[in-house]
C-alpha positions in Angstrom: -50.9 76.0 25.6 -52.4 77.7 28.9 -53.4 77.0 31.9 -54.7 78.2 34.9 -55.7 77.2 38.1 -58.7 76.5 39.7 -60.1 75.5 42.6 -59.8 72.0 43.6 -58.7 70.1 46.4 -56.5 67.6 44.5 -56.0 69.9 40.6 -54.1 73.1 40.7 -54.2 74.1 36.9 -55.7 72.4 33.8 -55.5 73.8 30.2 -56.8 72.9 26.7 -55.7 72.7 23.1 -58.6 72.2 20.8 -57.1 71.6 17.5 -54.5 69.3 18.6 -57.8 67.5 21.2 -54.6 67.4 24.3 -55.8 68.0 28.3 -52.6 69.3 29.8 -53.1 68.7 33.9 -51.1 69.8 37.0 -52.4 68.1 40.4 -51.2 69.8 43.5 -49.1 66.0 45.1 -47.1 66.8 41.7 -46.5 70.8 40.9 -43.6 70.0 38.6 -45.8 68.4 36.4 -47.6 68.6 33.6 -49.8 65.0 32.1 -51.0 65.8 29.3 -53.8 63.9 27.6 -54.7 63.1 24.6 -57.4 62.7 22.1 -60.2 64.8 24.4 -62.9 65.6 23.5 -63.5 69.6 23.7 -66.6 68.5 25.4 -64.3 66.2 28.1 -63.1 69.7 28.4 -66.1 71.6 29.7 -67.3 69.2 32.0 -64.2 68.9 33.7 -63.8 72.7 34.7 -67.4 72.8 35.4 -67.4 69.4 37.2 -68.4 70.4 41.5 -65.4 68.4 42.0 -62.9 68.6 39.0 -60.7 65.0 41.3 -63.9 62.9 41.5 -64.2 64.1 37.6 -61.1 63.0 36.1 -60.6 60.0 37.7 -63.8 58.8 36.4 -64.3 60.7 33.2 -59.8 60.8 32.4 -57.6 59.4 34.1 -57.7 55.6 33.1 -59.2 56.5 29.7 -56.9 57.9 27.9 -53.7 57.8 26.7 -51.3 61.2 28.2 -47.5 61.8 28.2 -45.9 63.2 31.3 -43.3 66.4 31.0 -41.3 67.7 34.0 -41.3 70.9 34.5 
C-alpha cells in the first residue's frame, strides 16, 4: 500500500487498497504505527482525502466504525 502524506493536524499519512477495501492511516502522535482499517468503502476514503478536517472525519466516520489491525513499522 502506498501511503501519502496529508495536510492534517492529527493524521500524517493515508493510503487505500481498493481491491481489499483496506485503509491505512498513520497518526502524527504515533508515527511508528500503521493502522489498517478493514472493509472501508472507496467513497469513505475519497471523503477522508477531501475532508476539510481529516482528523475530525477520521474520528467521526472511521475510528469506531471499522475494525483495524495495528502494525509497528
